[in-house]
VODREN-180133 format. One line per 8 residues: number of its first residue (from 0); their letters; for each residue x, y, z of C-alpha. Coordinates in Angstrom, 3 decimals, always signed. Each point is the difference from the previous one (the first is absolute). Example, Ala and Ser with C-alpha at 12.3 -4.5 7.8 and 13.67 -1.06 7.14 Angstrom:
0> AS> +12.300:-4.500:+7.800; +1.370:+3.440:-0.660;
END
This chain:
0> MVRKPTPR> +13.045:-8.542:-16.211; +1.165:-0.601:+3.570; +1.268:+3.164:+1.595; +3.662:-0.177:+0.883; +0.315:+0.680:+3.739; +3.056:+2.247:-0.245; -0.070:+3.465:+1.627; +0.761:+2.848:-2.383;
8> STKSSAPV> +2.702:+2.472:+1.031; +0.857:+3.510:-1.018; +2.916:+2.115:+1.185; -0.864:+3.241:+1.701; +1.879:+2.395:+2.204; -0.560:-0.961:+3.629; -2.040:+2.669:+1.785; +0.927:+1.486:+3.329;
16> LRAEALRP> -2.455:-1.721:+2.326; -2.463:+2.709:+1.025; +2.829:+2.498:+0.399; -2.341:+2.645:+1.391; -0.639:-2.289:+2.960; +3.437:+0.765:+1.442; -0.473:+3.764:-0.051; -1.937:+0.112:+3.296;
24> TIDLAKQV> +2.846:-1.836:+1.767; +2.442:+2.722:-1.105; -2.472:+2.714:+1.043; -0.265:-1.648:+3.410; +3.774:+0.028:+0.399; +0.172:+3.654:-1.074; -2.595:+0.987:+2.618; +1.960:-1.588:+2.843;
32> YQQLLDGE> +3.292:+1.395:-1.336; -1.493:+3.502:-0.001; -1.155:-0.465:+3.588; +3.563:-0.849:+0.986; +1.335:+3.089:-1.850; -2.533:+2.136:+1.863; +1.148:-1.408:+3.346; -3.277:-1.838:+0.585;
40> IPRMRLPL> -0.445:-3.466:+1.458; -0.784:-2.266:-3.008; -3.550:-1.287:-0.181; -2.510:-1.555:-2.370; -3.792:-0.073:+0.117; -1.909:-2.998:-1.272; -3.496:-1.491:+0.316; -0.434:-2.302:+2.981;
48> RTKQNIAF> -0.437:-3.648:-0.977; -1.880:-1.012:+3.118; -3.323:-1.853:+0.115; -1.604:+3.180:+1.322; +1.064:+1.842:-3.166; -1.164:-2.640:-2.481; -3.606:-0.122:-1.176; -1.952:-2.042:-2.512;
56> QMREGVWR> -1.442:+2.323:-2.653; -3.374:-1.471:-0.930; -0.399:+2.099:-3.160; +3.352:-1.102:-1.437; -0.092:-3.449:+1.558; +3.609:+0.171:+1.277; +2.003:+0.770:+3.142; +1.422:+3.528:+0.226;
64> LGRAMGTR> +2.379:+1.842:+2.309; -1.568:+2.840:+1.975; +1.301:+3.546:+0.445; +1.799:-0.398:+3.347; +3.690:+0.855:-0.289; +3.052:-0.761:+2.083; +3.478:+1.517:+0.194; +3.232:-1.938:-0.170;
72> SARKQDGA> +2.670:+2.187:+1.584; +3.697:-0.290:+0.839; -0.715:+1.643:+3.374; +0.313:-3.455:+1.620; +2.438:-2.805:-0.780; -2.627:-2.425:-1.349; -1.332:+2.665:-2.360; +3.504:+0.949:-1.127;
80> LMLLRTFC> +0.810:-3.637:-0.779; -3.216:-0.378:-1.994; +0.839:+3.099:-2.055; +3.492:-1.393:-0.575; -1.443:-3.304:-1.239; -2.475:+1.856:-2.200; +2.694:+1.877:-1.860; +2.322:-2.979:-0.202;
88> LVDFINEM> -2.953:-1.689:-1.707; -0.589:+3.000:-2.290; +3.690:-0.018:-0.968; -0.100:-3.744:-0.687; -3.129:+0.337:-2.188; +1.546:+2.723:-2.121; +3.264:-1.929:-0.250; -1.910:-3.021:-1.330;
96> AAENKTST> -1.751:+2.183:-2.567; +3.332:+1.403:-1.211; +1.341:-3.541:-0.444; -3.254:-1.396:-1.428; -0.242:-2.538:+2.838; -2.825:-1.346:+2.142; +0.029:-1.515:+3.476; -2.146:-2.434:+1.943;
104> LRELYYIS> -1.291:+1.092:+3.387; +2.228:-2.629:+1.583; +3.093:+1.284:-1.818; -0.752:+3.532:+1.192; -0.090:-1.206:+3.594; +3.501:-1.484:-0.344; +1.262:+3.004:-1.976; -0.802:+2.115:+3.059;
112> EGWKDGKF> +2.676:-1.896:+1.959; +2.449:+2.373:-1.696; -1.840:+3.094:+1.227; +1.560:-0.177:+3.500; -2.395:+1.803:+2.370; -2.620:+0.064:-2.764; -0.329:-3.769:-0.303; -3.348:-1.689:+0.612;
120> HSEDESNL> -0.510:-2.397:+2.887; -2.537:-2.148:-1.856; -1.504:-0.388:-3.465; -3.374:+1.080:+1.385; +1.617:+3.307:+0.978; +1.350:+0.589:-3.523; -3.317:-1.017:-1.592; -1.884:+2.499:+2.160;
128> LIEDLEVL> +2.387:+2.795:-0.972; -0.494:-0.815:-3.690; -3.762:+0.287:+0.520; +0.547:+3.365:+1.724; +1.980:+1.146:-3.026; -2.871:-1.095:-2.260; -2.332:+2.198:+2.041; +2.383:+2.971:+0.111;
136> CERLREDF> +0.761:-0.078:-3.727; -3.402:-1.296:-1.176; +1.761:-2.683:-2.028; +0.255:-3.799:+0.051; +2.976:-1.992:+1.276; +0.198:-1.454:-3.521; +0.712:+3.551:-1.214; +2.931:-0.012:+2.419;
144> RLHPEENG> +1.248:-3.265:-1.618; -0.748:-2.001:+3.128; -1.938:-3.259:-0.116; -0.668:-3.145:+2.066; +1.837:-3.276:-0.541; -3.036:-1.477:-1.735; -1.480:+1.334:-3.233; -3.712:+0.104:-0.660;
152> ASVIGDLT> -2.046:-3.004:-1.012; -0.842:-1.281:-3.491; -2.684:+0.364:-2.658; -1.269:-2.472:-2.611; -2.306:+0.947:-2.865; -0.475:+1.977:-3.183; +1.804:+3.186:+0.959; +2.614:+1.476:-2.327;
160> LRERNRKG> +2.437:+2.422:+1.591; +3.342:+1.673:-0.524; +2.635:-0.188:+2.718; +3.199:+2.014:+0.112; +2.785:-1.948:+1.658; +2.965:+1.385:+1.935; +2.118:+0.115:-3.191; -2.513:+2.192:-1.806;
168> LVKTFNCR> -1.384:-2.793:-2.192; -3.735:+0.196:-0.596; -1.609:-3.418:-0.407; -3.557:-0.596:-1.195; -1.677:-3.257:+0.958; -3.292:-1.626:+0.877; -0.573:-1.282:+3.541; -1.508:-3.240:-1.308;
176> DDVGDGGY> +1.734:-0.814:-3.278; +3.530:+1.259:+0.683; +0.578:-1.208:+3.571; +0.451:-3.317:+1.790; -2.461:-1.829:+2.219; +0.694:+2.392:+2.863; -1.240:+3.009:-1.975; +1.497:+3.490:-0.130;
184> ALPFNVEK> +1.851:+0.847:+3.225; -0.606:+3.551:+1.191; +3.093:+2.113:+0.732; +0.135:+2.230:+3.075; -0.611:+3.081:-2.156; -3.199:-0.203:-2.050; -0.341:+3.671:-0.942; -0.536:+1.239:-3.565;
192> EKIEFVKT> +3.667:+0.695:-0.675; +0.657:-3.705:+0.731; -3.159:-1.752:-1.264; -2.348:+1.193:-2.740; -3.280:-1.759:-0.730; -0.419:-0.574:-3.740; -3.265:-1.946:-0.282; -2.052:-2.732:+1.612;
200> GAKFIIAI> -2.721:-2.412:-1.042; -0.996:-0.540:+3.635; -3.349:+1.108:+1.381; +0.861:-0.183:+3.716; +2.742:-0.843:+2.515; -0.221:-2.710:+2.619; +2.553:+0.614:+2.765; +0.731:-3.282:+1.765;
208> ECGGMVDR> +1.562:-0.559:+3.415; +1.591:-3.424:-0.506; +2.459:-1.121:-2.667; -1.546:-3.455:-0.186; -3.342:+1.492:-0.983; +1.631:+2.182:-2.672; +1.552:-3.163:-1.439; -3.353:-1.802:+0.099;
216> LAENGFDE> -1.795:+2.775:-1.885; +2.818:+0.301:-2.550; +0.203:-3.768:-0.554; -3.772:-0.152:-0.465; +0.182:+2.830:-2.564; -2.220:+2.315:+2.041; +1.781:+3.137:-1.186; -0.424:-0.849:-3.701;
224> ENEALLLH> -3.551:-1.318:+0.208; -1.279:+2.934:+2.047; +2.264:+2.825:-1.255; +1.540:+0.571:+3.407; +3.342:+1.082:+1.415; +1.219:-2.158:+2.882; +2.083:+1.924:+2.517; +1.736:-1.852:+2.833;
232> LKGQPARS> -0.049:+2.091:+3.175; +2.503:-2.236:+1.845; -1.878:+0.346:+3.263; +0.077:+3.544:+1.364; +0.835:+1.845:-3.237; +3.113:+2.082:-0.477; -0.307:+3.702:-0.726; +0.975:-0.541:-3.635;
240> TRRFLKRL> -2.779:-2.597:-0.379; -2.625:+2.380:+1.361; +1.265:+2.853:-2.158; -0.048:-2.229:-3.102; -3.603:-0.999:+0.738; -1.013:+3.618:+0.429; +1.588:+0.954:-3.317; -1.787:-2.854:-1.810;
248> NEELKLPV> -3.303:+1.045:+1.518; +0.347:+3.717:-0.721; +1.849:+0.013:-3.319; -1.563:-3.046:-1.677; -3.375:+0.281:+1.779; +0.138:-3.646:+1.082; -2.191:-1.106:+2.936; +1.922:-1.632:+2.856;
256> VVFTDGDP> -1.267:-2.923:+2.075; +1.975:-1.485:+2.896; -0.031:-3.759:+0.635; +1.460:-1.084:+3.368; -0.346:-2.604:+2.715; -3.005:+0.318:+2.271; +1.566:+1.247:+3.236; +0.426:+3.362:+1.785;
264> WSFRIFAS> +3.600:+0.441:-1.186; -1.015:-0.451:-3.631; -2.788:+2.548:+0.462; +2.771:+2.435:+0.989; +1.911:-0.859:-3.167; -3.054:+1.144:-1.954; -0.277:+3.142:+2.124; +3.623:+0.951:-0.657;
272> VAYGAIKT> -0.586:-0.377:-3.751; -3.239:+1.963:-0.015; +0.516:+2.618:+2.709; +3.634:-0.027:+1.069; +1.450:-0.548:+3.468; +0.726:+2.195:+3.001; +3.754:-0.585:-0.426; -0.088:+1.470:-3.518;
280> AHISHYLA> -2.667:+2.646:+0.648; +2.279:+2.688:-1.440; -0.133:-1.687:-3.444; -3.275:-1.973:+0.125; -1.506:+2.268:-2.644; +2.854:-1.103:-2.273; -0.221:-3.740:+0.698; -3.611:-0.821:+0.795;
288> TPAAEFLG> -2.693:-1.048:-2.478; -3.316:+0.908:+1.688; -1.935:-1.437:-2.965; +1.307:-3.520:+0.769; -2.627:-2.524:+1.104; +0.333:-3.028:+2.248; -0.794:-3.226:-1.834; +0.538:-2.617:+2.687;
296> VTPSDIET> +0.408:-2.337:+1.766; -2.753:+1.488:+2.193; -1.492:-1.532:+3.156; -3.197:-0.437:-2.033; +1.970:-2.001:-2.579; +1.160:-2.412:+2.695; -3.657:-0.781:+0.696; -1.389:+0.249:-3.560;
304> YDLPSDKL> +2.669:-2.219:-1.559; +0.435:-2.214:+3.091; +3.760:+0.575:+0.025; +2.483:-1.816:+2.253; +0.856:+2.379:+2.814; +2.124:+0.520:+3.089; -1.046:+1.304:+3.381; +0.723:+3.651:+0.756;
312> TEQDVRAL> +2.811:+0.603:+2.471; -0.230:+2.518:+2.834; +2.257:+2.275:-2.041; -2.364:-0.328:-2.982; -2.958:+0.967:+2.190; +1.793:+3.082:+1.338; +0.916:+1.037:-3.540; -3.609:-0.333:-1.176;
320> QAELTDPR> -1.268:+1.989:+2.977; +2.500:+2.747:-0.840; -1.232:+0.009:-3.595; -3.522:+0.729:+1.193; +1.295:+3.429:+1.104; +2.381:+0.468:-2.945; -1.377:+2.744:-2.324; +0.963:-2.089:-3.029;
328> FQTAEWRS> -2.546:-2.659:+0.960; -2.987:+2.160:+0.888; -2.363:-0.981:-2.830; -3.018:-2.137:+0.831; +1.380:-2.824:-2.161; +3.340:-0.122:+1.795; -1.554:+0.166:+3.458; -2.365:-2.822:-0.898;
336> EIELMLKN> +2.829:-2.207:-1.273; +2.273:+0.678:+2.987; -2.818:-0.672:+2.451; -0.799:-3.247:-1.837; +3.629:-1.136:+0.280; -0.002:+0.790:+3.719; -3.286:-1.869:+0.450; +1.081:-3.120:-1.905;
344> GKKAEQQS> +3.596:+0.052:+1.219; +1.314:-1.190:-3.382; +2.672:+1.079:-2.468; +0.998:-1.551:-3.335; +2.780:+0.146:-2.581; -0.379:+0.627:-3.724; +1.271:-3.504:-0.670; -2.941:-1.478:+1.917;
352> LAKYGLNY> -1.965:+0.367:-3.248; +2.048:-2.950:-1.293; -2.361:-2.196:+2.036; -2.089:-0.130:-3.172; +2.886:-0.553:-2.436; +2.713:+2.030:-1.687; -2.381:+1.658:-2.481; -2.693:+1.016:+2.478;
360> VTEKYLPE> +1.473:+3.428:+0.819; +0.130:+1.051:-3.677; -3.102:-1.780:-1.270; -2.445:+0.738:+2.813; +1.178:+2.139:+2.933; +1.602:+2.925:-1.833; -2.547:+0.185:-2.859; -2.872:+0.075:+2.510;
368> KLADMGIL> +1.604:+2.578:+2.266; +1.180:+2.236:-2.849; -3.425:-0.167:-1.673; -1.650:+1.105:+3.262; +2.427:+2.945:+0.077; -0.814:+0.932:-3.601; +3.550:-0.699:-1.203; -0.911:-3.061:-2.092;
376> TR> -3.259:-0.963:-1.705; -1.457:-3.424:+0.698;
END
C-alpha cells in the first residue's frame, strides 16, 4: 500500500524555549545594578574576541577563544553607551520571551531606533553585541529568540523526525516521503526541544554546496539507491545547518561527507562545516563536525576526470596561499591539493561533471569517490 504523505500531528503544551538560557541575562543585569547601588562605575568583563585570542585546538579540531579578558566600563562615554545598548538588548530579549515572540537580527536593529541614545548605528554593530552576549552568557542567539532573515537549508532522504511548531503542535514526518521536491526546510532553531530524530534508514549524509546538484542527485534517486541523506548547504552554511549536521553525526552516528565546487572559497565552506570559523570561535565546539570529510571537487578530480575548468583569479590565488597557512588545511592531503591547484591554475564547478551526461555524477563519480573513502562498497 502506498504510504499517504500526510504529516501526523499531536497537541502538546508549548514549551518555554530553553527558559534557563535567559537566566544569565538577568544575572548580568543584577550585577551591574548592584554596582550602581554600591556607588561603583558599572563594568563588565568578557573574553576578548580578537585574532590574538583565538586559537585552533588541534585535539578538538575546532576554533576556541583564549583566556584573555577585557573590561567594558562606563568610565568613558563609548563604554557607557555600549553598556546601555547591552541592557536595552537584555530587556528586549526578556520582553520577547514573556510574549512568546522571536525577532530577526534586522528587526532588532530597527527596534533599537526606539532606544534613543542606546540605538545602534549599523546592523553590524548590533550583530557584534549579540555575539558578545552569547560569550558573556554562554548561550546561543537562538536561545535569546534572535535569528537571521534566512532559515537553514534543506534535507532530502529517509529521516523521520518530530517537529514542534510555534503553536505547540508536534508533527511527525519523513524527509523523503512526506515533503515536496525541495525537501524538509530547516528552521532557525534545530535544538532537541524543537526537532527530535525518530529514526533513519540512511547510512551517511552528503552535504552539498549547490542547489542544482541536490536536485540532480534527488532526481537520479541517489538518496534512495545509496541510503543517503542529501543536505543542501546553500553556499556558506547557516548556523542552524551546521548545528543540524552535527546533531545527525553525533546522535545518529551518520558519517558526513561534503561535496562542493573545486575552488578556494568552497574549501572554506568545508572548513566551516568541519572545524568552525574564526567569527564563531566562541561556539565552534557547538556547530562544527570535525569528523566530516571532504569529498570533492578536488584539484586532482579536475585532472583525473578531465573536467571543464576556469582560470584562477588573482583573488583565488591569494585565498589559496592563505589556506596554506590556515591550521584547518595543514594535513599532507590538503597541502598537496592546494599546491596542485596553484600549479595548474584551474578551478571547476560541481556541474562540470555534466560534461559526461546527467547520470555521470551518480553512476560514476560519486560511487567511485565514496568507495575510495570507505562509505560505499563497489
